[in-house]
C-alpha positions in Angstrom: 21.2 11.0 -18.1 17.7 12.2 -18.7 15.2 9.4 -19.4 11.7 8.2 -19.0 10.8 6.5 -15.8 9.3 3.0 -15.8 6.1 4.4 -14.3 5.9 6.9 -17.2 6.2 4.0 -19.6 3.6 1.9 -17.9 1.1 4.9 -17.7 1.6 5.5 -21.5 0.6 1.9 -22.2 -2.2 1.4 -19.7 -5.6 0.4 -21.1 -8.1 3.3 -21.1 -10.7 1.3 -19.4 -8.3 0.2 -16.7 -7.1 3.8 -16.1 -10.7 5.0 -15.9 -11.5 2.4 -13.3 -8.5 3.4 -11.2 -9.2 7.2 -11.5 -12.9 6.7 -10.6 -12.3 4.4 -7.7 -9.5 6.4 -6.2 -11.1 9.9 -6.6 -14.4 8.7 -5.0 -12.5 7.3 -2.0 -10.7 10.6 -1.5 -14.0 12.6 -1.6 -15.7 10.3 0.8 -12.8 10.4 3.2 -12.8 14.2 3.2 -16.5 14.5 3.9 -16.8 12.0 6.7 -13.7 13.2 8.5 -14.7 16.9 8.5 -18.3 16.1 9.3 -17.4 14.1 12.3 -14.4 16.0 13.7 -13.8 19.7 14.1 -10.0 19.2 13.8 -9.2 15.9 12.1 -5.5 17.0 11.8 -5.2 16.9 15.6 -6.3 13.2 15.7 -3.9 12.4 12.8 -1.1 14.0 14.8 -2.1 12.0 17.9 -2.1 8.7 15.9 1.3 9.5 14.5 2.7 10.2 17.9 1.4 6.9 19.3 2.9 5.0 16.4 6.2 6.9 16.8 6.3 6.1 20.5 5.7 2.4 19.7 8.4 2.3 17.1 10.9 3.8 19.5 10.1 1.1 22.0 9.2 -1.7 19.6 11.4 -4.4 21.2 9.7 -3.8 24.6 6.2 -3.9 23.2 6.9 -7.0 21.1 8.1 -8.8 24.2 5.0 -7.6 26.1 2.7 -8.7 23.3 4.3 -12.1 23.0 3.8 -12.8 26.7 0.2 -11.5 26.6 -0.7 -13.7 23.6 0.9 -16.8 25.1 -1.1 -16.3 28.2 -4.2 -16.5 26.0 -3.1 -19.8 24.5 -1.7 -18.4 21.3 1.4 -19.9 19.8 3.8 -17.1 18.8 6.4 -17.5 16.1 9.0 -15.0 15.0 10.2 -14.9 11.3 13.2 -12.8 10.3 12.7 -13.2 6.6 10.1 -14.0 4.0 11.4 -17.5 3.5 11.3 -18.2 7.2 7.7 -16.9 7.4 6.7 -19.2 4.6 8.4 -22.2 6.2 6.9 -21.5 9.6 3.4 -21.4 8.1 3.9 -24.5 6.1 5.3 -26.3 9.1 2.2 -25.4 11.1 -0.1 -26.6 8.4 1.7 -29.9 8.0 1.6 -30.5 11.8 -2.2 -30.2 11.6 -2.4 -32.2 8.4 -4.1 -29.3 6.6 -4.6 -29.8 2.8 -7.2 -27.0 2.2 -7.4 -23.5 3.7 -9.2 -20.2 3.2 -7.4 -16.9 3.4 -8.5 -13.4 4.3 -6.9 -10.5 2.6 -3.4 -9.8 3.9 -0.8 -7.5 2.4 1.8 -9.3 4.5 0.9 -12.6 2.7 1.1 -10.8 -0.7 4.5 -9.4 0.3 6.0 -12.9 0.8 4.0 -14.5 -2.1 2.5 -17.0 0.3 -0.3 -18.3 -2.0 1.9 -19.8 -4.8 4.3 -21.2 -2.2 1.6 -23.1 -0.4 0.0 -24.3 -3.6 3.4 -25.5 -4.8 3.7 -27.5 -1.6 0.4 -29.2 -2.0 -1.9 -27.0 0.0 -5.1 -25.6 -1.7 -5.2 -22.0 -0.7 -8.3 -20.0 -1.6 -8.7 -16.2 -1.2 -12.0 -15.4 0.4 -12.0 -11.6 0.0 -14.1 -11.0 -3.1 -11.4 -8.7 -4.7 -8.6 -11.1 -3.9 -10.7 -14.0 -5.1 -11.1 -12.4 -8.5 -7.4 -11.6 -8.6 -6.6 -15.3 -7.9 -9.0 -16.5 -10.6 -7.4 -14.2 -13.1 -3.8 -14.9 -12.2 -3.5 -11.2 -11.5 -2.0 -9.1 -8.7 -3.7 -6.6 -6.4 -3.2 -3.0 -7.4 -4.4 -1.2 -4.2 -3.9 -1.9 -0.5 -7.7 -1.8 0.3 -9.3 -2.3 -3.1 -7.2 -5.0 -4.8 -9.3 -4.9 -8.0 -9.7 -1.2 -8.3 -8.2 -1.6 -11.8 -11.1 -3.8 -12.9 -14.7 -3.0 -13.7 -17.8 -5.1 -13.1 -18.0 -6.3 -16.7 -14.5 -7.9 -16.4 -15.5 -9.5 -13.0 -18.7 -10.9 -14.5 -16.8 -12.4 -17.4 -14.3 -14.0 -14.9 -17.1 -15.7 -13.0 -18.6 -16.9 -16.2 -15.3 -18.3 -17.5 -14.6 -20.1 -14.3 -18.1 -21.7 -14.2 -19.1 -19.9 -11.0 -21.8 -18.2 -13.0 -24.1 -20.0 -15.4 -24.8 -16.8 -17.4 -23.4 -13.3 -17.8 -24.7 -10.8 -15.3 -22.7 -7.7 -14.2 -25.1 -6.6 -11.5 -22.9 -6.0 -8.4 -25.4 -7.7 -6.1 -25.6 -10.7 -8.4 -21.8 -11.0 -8.7 -21.5 -10.9 -4.9 -24.2 -13.5 -4.3 -22.7 -15.9 -6.8 -19.2 -15.6 -5.3 -20.7 -16.1 -1.8 -22.4 -19.3 -2.8 -19.2 -20.7 -4.2 -17.1 -19.7 -1.2 -19.5 -21.0 1.5 -18.8 -24.6 0.6 -15.0 -23.9 0.6 -15.2 -22.5 4.1 -16.7 -25.7 5.4 -14.1 -27.9 3.7 -11.1 -25.9 4.9 -8.8 -27.2 7.6 -7.3 -23.8 8.4 -7.8 -20.1 8.0 -5.0 -17.6 7.4 -5.5 -13.9 8.1 -3.5 -10.8 8.8 -4.2 -8.4 11.6 -4.6 -4.7 11.6 -3.4 -4.2 15.2 -2.1 -6.3 18.1 -2.5 -4.7 21.5 0.6 -5.2 23.6 -1.1 -4.9 26.9 -3.7 -7.6 26.3 -2.4 -9.6 23.4 -5.7 -9.3 21.5 -5.7 -9.1 17.8 -7.9 -6.6 15.9 -9.0 -7.5 12.4 -11.3 -5.3 10.2 -13.1 -6.4 7.0 -16.1 -5.2 5.1 -17.3 -8.7 4.0 -17.1 -10.8 7.1 -15.0 -13.3 5.2 -12.4 -13.7 8.0 -15.2 -14.4 10.4 -16.6 -17.1 8.1 -13.1 -18.5 7.6 -12.4 -18.9 11.3 -15.7 -20.2 12.5 -15.6 -23.8 11.1 -11.8 -24.4 10.9 -9.7 -25.9 13.7 -6.6 -23.8 13.0 -6.2 -20.0 12.7 -2.8 -18.6 11.5 -2.3 -14.8 11.6 0.7 -13.4 9.7 1.5 -10.0 11.1 4.3 -7.5 10.5 6.1 -6.5 13.7 5.1 -2.8 13.1 1.4 -3.7 13.8 1.9 -3.6 17.5 0.2 -0.7 19.5 0.7 -0.1 23.2 -2.8 -0.4 24.7 -6.3 -1.3 23.8 -7.5 2.2 24.5 -5.4 3.3 21.5 -7.8 1.5 19.2 -10.3 4.3 19.7 -7.9 6.5 17.8 -6.9 4.1 15.1 -10.2 2.4 14.3 -11.9 5.8 13.8 -9.2 6.9 11.5 -8.8 3.7 9.6 -12.4 3.3 8.4 -12.8 6.9 7.4 -9.4 7.1 5.6 -9.7 3.7 3.8 -13.3 3.7 2.6 -15.0 6.8 4.0 -16.9 4.8 6.6 -17.3 5.8 10.2 -16.4 2.2 11.1 -15.5 -0.8 9.1 -18.5 -3.2 8.8 -16.8 -6.1 10.7 -14.4 -5.3 13.5 -13.2 -8.4 15.2 -11.3 -8.6 18.5 -9.6 -12.0 18.6 -8.8 -13.3 22.0 -7.1 -16.5 21.0 -8.3 -20.1 20.3 -11.8 -21.2 21.0 -12.7 -21.4 24.7 -14.5 -24.4 26.1 -17.7 -22.2 26.5 -17.7 -21.2 22.8 -19.7 -23.2 20.3 -17.3 -22.8 17.4 -14.0 -21.3 16.3 -10.4 -22.5 15.9 -9.0 -24.8 18.5 -5.5 -23.8 17.7 -4.2 -20.3 17.0 -0.8 -19.3 15.8 0.6 -15.7 15.3 3.6 -15.3 13.0 5.3 -12.0 13.7 7.3 -11.1 10.6 10.3 -8.8 10.3 11.3 -9.2 6.6 13.3 -6.0 6.4 11.3 -3.9 8.9 14.2 -3.8 11.4 16.4 -2.3 8.6 13.7 0.3 7.9 13.4 1.0 11.6 17.2 1.8 11.6 17.0 4.1 8.6 16.1 7.8 8.3 12.7 6.8 6.8 11.4 4.9 9.9 8.3 7.0 9.9 6.9 4.9 7.0 6.4 2.0 9.5 3.6 4.1 11.1 1.5 3.1 8.1 -1.9 1.4 8.9 -2.5 0.3 5.3 -5.6 2.5 4.6 -4.7 3.4 1.0 -5.6 7.0 1.4 -2.3 8.2 -0.1 -2.9 6.0 -3.1 -6.4 7.4 -3.7 -5.2 11.0 -3.7 -1.9 10.6 -5.6 -2.0 12.0 -9.2 0.8 9.6 -10.3 -1.0 6.5 -8.9 -4.3 7.6 -10.6 -2.6 7.7 -14.0 -0.5 4.6 -13.7 -2.3 2.3 -11.2 -0.6 0.2 -8.5 0.9 -2.3 -10.9 3.2 0.3 -12.3 5.2 0.3 -9.0 6.4 -3.3 -9.6 6.0 -4.3 -6.0 3.4 -5.4 -3.5 2.9 -1.8 -2.3 2.0 0.8 -4.8 1.4 4.6 -4.6 3.3 7.0 -2.3 3.6 4.5 0.5 5.0 1.9 -1.8 7.4 4.5 -3.3 9.0 4.8 0.1 8.4 1.3 1.6 9.3 -0.9 -1.3 12.9 0.3 -1.9 13.5 0.0 1.8 11.7 -3.2 2.6 13.2 -5.1 -0.3 16.7 -3.6 0.2 18.4 -6.1 -2.1 16.3 -4.7 -4.9 17.0 -1.0 -4.0 18.8 -0.3 -7.3 15.8 -1.8 -9.2 13.3 0.3 -7.3 15.3 3.5 -6.8 13.2 5.2 -9.5 10.0 4.9 -7.4 10.8 7.9 -5.1 11.2 10.0 -8.3 7.7 9.1 -9.4 6.1 11.9 -7.5 5.3 15.5 -8.0 6.0 16.2 -4.3 2.6 17.9 -4.1 2.2 16.9 -0.5 -1.4 15.5 -0.8 -0.3 12.1 0.5 0.9 13.7 3.8 -2.3 15.7 4.1 -4.5 12.6 3.9 -2.3 10.2 5.9 -4.2 9.1 9.1 -0.9 8.7 11.0 0.7 11.9 9.6 3.6 10.3 7.7 5.8 13.0 6.0 5.9 11.0 2.8 7.3 13.9 0.6 10.2 14.3 3.0 10.9 10.5 2.9 10.8 10.5 -0.9 13.5 13.2 -0.9 15.6 11.2 1.6 15.4 8.2 -0.7 16.3 10.2 -3.7 19.4 11.4 -1.8 20.2 7.8 -0.8 20.2 6.8 -4.4 22.5 9.7 -5.3 24.9 8.9 -2.4 25.0 5.3 -3.4 25.4 6.2 -7.1 22.3 4.3 -8.1 21.3 5.5 -11.5 17.9 5.2 -12.9 16.3 6.5 -16.2 14.9 9.4 -14.2 18.3 10.8 -13.1 18.8 14.4 -14.3 22.2 16.0 -13.7 21.5 19.0 -11.5 25.0 20.4 -11.2 24.8 22.5 -14.4 21.4 23.9 -13.3 22.9 24.7 -9.8 25.7 26.7 -11.5 23.1 28.5 -13.8 20.7 29.3 -10.9 23.5 30.7 -8.7 24.9 33.0 -11.4 22.7 36.1 -11.9 24.3 37.0 -15.2 24.0 33.5 -16.7 20.4 33.3 -15.3 19.3 36.5 -17.0 20.8 35.4 -20.3 19.2 32.0 -20.1 15.8 33.5 -19.3 16.0 35.8 -22.3 17.1 33.0 -24.6 14.6 30.5 -23.3 11.8 32.1 -25.4 13.5 30.7 -28.4 12.5 27.2 -27.2 8.8 28.2 -27.9 9.6 28.2 -31.6 12.1 25.3 -31.9 11.0 21.8 -32.7 11.9 19.0 -30.3 14.3 17.5 -32.8 16.8 20.3 -32.4 17.3 19.8 -28.7 21.1 19.7 -28.1 21.3 16.1 -26.9 19.2 13.0 -27.8 18.2 12.1 -24.2 16.8 15.6 -23.9 14.8 15.1 -27.1 13.4 11.8 -25.7 12.4 13.6 -22.5 10.8 16.5 -24.3 9.0 14.1 -26.6 7.1 12.7 -23.6 6.1 16.1 -22.1 4.2 19.2 -23.2 6.0 22.1 -21.6 4.3 25.5 -21.1 5.5 28.5 -23.2 8.5 30.2 -21.7 7.9 33.7 -20.4 11.4 34.3 -19.2 12.5 37.8 -18.3 9.0 39.3 -17.9 9.0 39.4 -14.1 12.4 41.2 -14.1 11.1 43.8 -16.6 7.9 44.3 -14.5 9.9 44.6 -11.3 12.3 47.1 -12.8 9.5 49.2 -14.2 7.7 49.2 -10.8 10.9 50.0 -8.8 11.8 53.0 -11.0 8.3 54.6 -10.9 
């Protein structure tokens, strides 16, 4: 049947101010990325292809590199845990916190933690969990959810943020100056850092050869979080492994430029393990939780290339569908083109609920063009559309193509249809032959049909 996709419905109802914030934030990110990449590199695509090849190689040998990374981390005094599912990851982290009698912690931005809904789980189990990234902090105060991989509050403007701080008593008066907002949040968070018994972070990369974790932020909040606390827990998806430290030269140069248009992220931390005896501060205990949570299934699928993703958000910034609907429309942790592929696969038990996401794309290819690891996202979207068809998963966006195929492969029928199509220019929507088609046309403004003109032009040219 023909219907309206959930993302279409969400985009129709989205607040104008929210949509303006998303469009402004995403378009500026795309522009900055383009300029900095092309100013600094004569052939950025060659670097993207190299990064994609490194990630592909890693995924093909992931078991070996995970084993190597585990040994290297253990040699550095890091406790390594493997979690097959989201529930197992949550329980492992809770067990670590309880073993160290942690009641309060700060947390750096982590999409893996969002994926397993870690915050509400810890809070329900008596652990005060405070987001220290400014965007995630506002999200937590508002009871909201992030709508972008890198910029979690891309859907909010500074007036909304100022009102949140005022409502929560963090600000004594209303002030939407960005510097003032940042300073007020910083004052509030500094005390929390000192009270925390642990810090939870993600990791952008783990180097298999050395076992060192690389973590990038623009606010330094992870550094503040780790410095005074005795326990550091890093929750990391198994796909974040890279073979060697020298590979970081490729990925760090691409990540900053693709995510925020910077040559390098402001804070780039190389984490060796727990605090050494010669170091004045830092965590005495470090745990790394390597999480699968569906990634092995994705690795075995025909869409394994999506695991190359380094979470830069460039595909979200450039996507026309994301700009109109925002990340919340995707009904999952990951929005935009990467989410349209990753979410139906990662949350396999919800595939039928999320099968419409791959259809929420114009297949313009812009997401592939900006991806720093050259993921062929349009191809993957088509593979997932086919998966839904093969598994007879129906969504409101399903359109029966068999009649069109018959029409398009019959020259006589096609000529007749092109001639008759001009009548649609003068018919109201209400007279569409079936109601679902009326509903579909009611949500779209179609261009006037000009059927048959090319054939007449070609016939006139060929006879002259």
